C-alpha positions in Angstrom: 0.0 0.0 0.0 2.8 2.4 0.9 4.4 1.6 -2.5 1.2 2.4 -4.3 0.9 5.8 -2.5 4.5 6.5 -3.3 3.7 5.8 -7.0 0.7 8.1 -6.9 2.7 10.8 -5.3 5.3 10.4 -8.0 2.8 10.5 -10.9 0.8 13.4 -9.4 4.0 15.3 -8.6 3.7 14.7 -4.8 0.7 16.7 -3.6 -1.3 16.6 -0.4 -4.7 15.0 -1.1 -6.4 17.5 1.2 -5.1 20.9 0.2 -3.2 20.0 -3.0 0.0 21.7 -1.8 3.2 20.1 -3.1 4.5 17.4 -0.8 3.3 14.0 0.6 -0.1 12.4 0.5 -1.2 14.2 3.7 0.6 17.4 4.7 1.2 18.4 8.3 -1.5 21.2 8.1 -4.2 18.8 7.0 -3.1 16.2 9.5 -3.5 18.8 12.3 -6.8 19.8 10.9 -8.2 16.3 11.3 -7.1 16.2 15.0 -8.7 19.6 15.8 -12.2 18.7 14.5 -15.0 18.6 17.1 -17.7 16.0 16.4 -21.3 17.4 16.3 -24.8 16.0 16.1 -25.8 16.2 12.5 -29.5 15.4 11.9 -30.5 15.6 8.2 -33.2 18.2 7.6 -35.8 16.7 7.2 -34.8 13.7 9.4 -36.1 10.3 8.3 -38.1 8.4 11.0 -36.1 5.6 12.5 -32.6 7.1 12.1 -30.4 6.6 15.2 -28.7 9.8 16.4 -26.0 10.7 13.8 -22.7 12.3 14.8 -20.2 13.7 12.3 -16.7 15.0 12.5 -17.2 18.0 10.2 -19.2 19.3 7.2 -18.5 17.5 3.9 -16.4 20.3 2.4 -12.9 21.6 1.8 -9.9 19.4 2.8 -11.9 16.7 4.5 -14.1 16.2 1.4 -10.9 16.0 -0.7 -9.4 13.4 1.6 -12.5 11.2 1.6 -12.7 11.3 -2.1 -9.0 10.7 -2.6 -9.1 7.6 -0.5 -12.4 6.3 -1.8 -12.2 7.0 -5.5 -8.4 7.3 -6.1 -7.1 4.6 -3.9 -4.9 6.8 -1.7 -4.5 4.0 0.8 -2.3 5.9 3.2 -5.3 8.1 4.1 -7.1 5.1 5.7 -5.2 5.5 9.0 -5.8 9.3 9.6 -9.4 9.0 8.4 -9.8 6.0 10.7 -8.4 7.9 13.6 -10.9 10.7 12.8 -13.7 8.2 12.7 -12.5 6.8 16.1 -12.9 10.3 17.6 -16.5 10.4 16.4 -17.2 6.9 17.7 -15.8 7.8 21.1 -18.0 11.0 21.1 -21.0 8.8 20.4 -20.3 6.4 23.3 -20.8 8.7 26.2 -19.2 6.8 29.1 -19.2 3.4 27.5 -15.9 1.6 27.1 -17.1 -1.1 24.7 -18.7 -1.1 21.3 -19.4 -3.1 18.1 -18.7 -1.0 15.1 -20.9 -1.9 12.1 -20.0 -0.4 8.7 -22.7 0.2 6.2 -21.9 -2.1 3.3 -21.5 -1.1 -0.4 -22.8 -3.3 -3.2 -20.2 -5.8 -4.5 -20.2 -4.2 -7.9 -19.2 -0.9 -6.4 -16.4 -2.5 -4.4 -15.1 -4.3 -7.6 -15.3 -1.1 -9.6 -13.2 0.8 -7.0 -10.8 -2.1 -6.5 -11.1 -1.8 -2.7 -13.6 -1.4 0.2 -12.9 2.2 1.5 -15.2 2.1 4.5 -14.1 -1.3 5.5 -10.5 -0.2 5.5 -11.3 3.0 7.5 -13.4 1.1 10.0 -10.5 -1.3 10.7 -8.2 1.6 11.3 -10.8 3.2 13.6 -11.1 0.0 15.6 -7.4 -0.3 16.0 -7.2 3.4 17.2 -10.1 2.8 19.7 -8.4 -0.3 21.1 -5.1 1.7 21.6 -7.2 4.1 23.6 -8.5 1.4 25.9 -11.9 1.0 24.4 -13.1 -2.6 23.7 -14.0 -1.9 20.0 -14.8 -4.7 17.6 -15.9 -4.7 14.0 -19.2 -6.3 13.1 -19.7 -6.9 9.4 -23.3 -7.7 10.3 -25.0 -6.2 7.3 -25.1 -7.3 3.7 -26.6 -5.8 0.6 -29.6 -7.9 -0.4 -31.3 -5.5 -2.9 -30.1 -3.8 -6.0 -30.4 -0.1 -5.3 -29.8 2.4 -8.0 -27.1 5.0 -7.7 -28.2 7.5 -5.1 -26.6 10.5 -6.7 -29.1 13.1 -7.8 -32.1 11.5 -6.1 -34.4 13.4 -3.8 -34.8 12.4 -0.2 -38.1 10.6 -0.9 -36.6 8.7 -3.9 -33.5 7.8 -1.9 -35.7 6.3 0.8 -37.8 4.3 -1.7 -34.6 3.2 -3.6 -33.1 1.7 -0.4 -36.2 0.0 0.9 -35.2 -3.5 1.9 -31.6 -3.0 0.6 -29.9 -4.4 3.7 -30.2 -7.7 5.5 -28.6 -9.1 8.7 -26.0 -11.9 8.3 -27.4 -14.8 10.3 -24.2 -15.4 12.3 -24.6 -12.0 14.0 -28.3 -12.4 15.0 -27.5 -13.5 18.6 -24.1 -12.0 19.0 -25.3 -8.4 18.8 -28.4 -8.7 21.0 -28.1 -6.5 24.1 -24.7 -5.2 22.8 -23.7 -1.6 22.2 -23.8 -1.2 18.4 -22.8 1.9 16.3 -23.3 2.2 12.6 -20.5 3.9 10.7 -20.3 5.4 7.2 -18.3 8.1 5.5 -20.9 10.8 4.7 -24.5 11.4 5.7 -26.7 13.3 3.2 -30.4 12.6 3.6 -29.9 9.8 6.1 -31.9 7.3 4.0 -29.0 4.8 3.8 -28.3 4.8 7.5 -32.1 4.7 8.3 -32.4 1.5 6.2 -29.3 0.0 7.9 -30.9 0.8 11.3 -34.1 -0.9 10.2 -32.3 -4.0 9.1 -30.6 -4.3 12.6 -33.5 -3.3 14.8 -36.0 -5.5 13.0 -33.9 -8.4 14.4 -33.9 -7.0 17.9 -30.5 -5.3 17.7 -30.6 -1.8 19.2 -28.5 0.8 17.4 -27.0 3.5 19.7 -26.2 5.9 17.0 -24.4 6.6 13.7 -20.8 7.8 13.5 -19.8 9.6 10.3 -16.7 11.3 8.9 -18.7 14.1 7.4 -22.2 15.6 6.9 -23.4 17.4 3.8 -25.0 20.9 4.0 -28.4 19.3 4.4 -28.2 19.0 8.1 -29.2 20.8 11.3 -26.9 20.8 14.3 -28.3 19.8 17.6 -27.0 19.2 21.1 -29.6 16.5 21.8 
């Protein structure tokens, strides 16, 4: 992975994926920016019924947006660790005083993973869990959800059409049915827009008796309202 990022830096002339300044994949300024972000409650507006409380690290804009896209769409693998550490901060903020959690990533369709050549959220989630465990939190990954429908691309869809598009999109992997009962579970994803994807993921878990504490996100689009509750 380091070799691939070095190759990308060479081809692109060595630029920071966040601010595009000449240098390495992640410059010191953008690295500091990630550590200084304060997670906030980011309810979509309007908020879909059934969505567990969402917490995001920052708005989906600027350097953070660039970093998420560089990792997801351009395979800048070296960004997985700093983005994972950022996600770990959001998870920790969502836990209150709890010291244990199952972290459940929202899955992407297999065709999407194949097209990208990697699973961006899966990679970031693993980095987040490692960071949480270094901080003394008993965090574990639960790949409990799978895509069972064939939703269309969500880009450009209204909130209502996104909800209809994702109806029944996720199912619970049977081996997790008993493991997660009465356990602290957080859903994680990279970006929240309308909340329809996360709401459907919540439904898939809660319909099997698994309570979702909340949702931890790297970023929230402009369609949100901040709240302290």
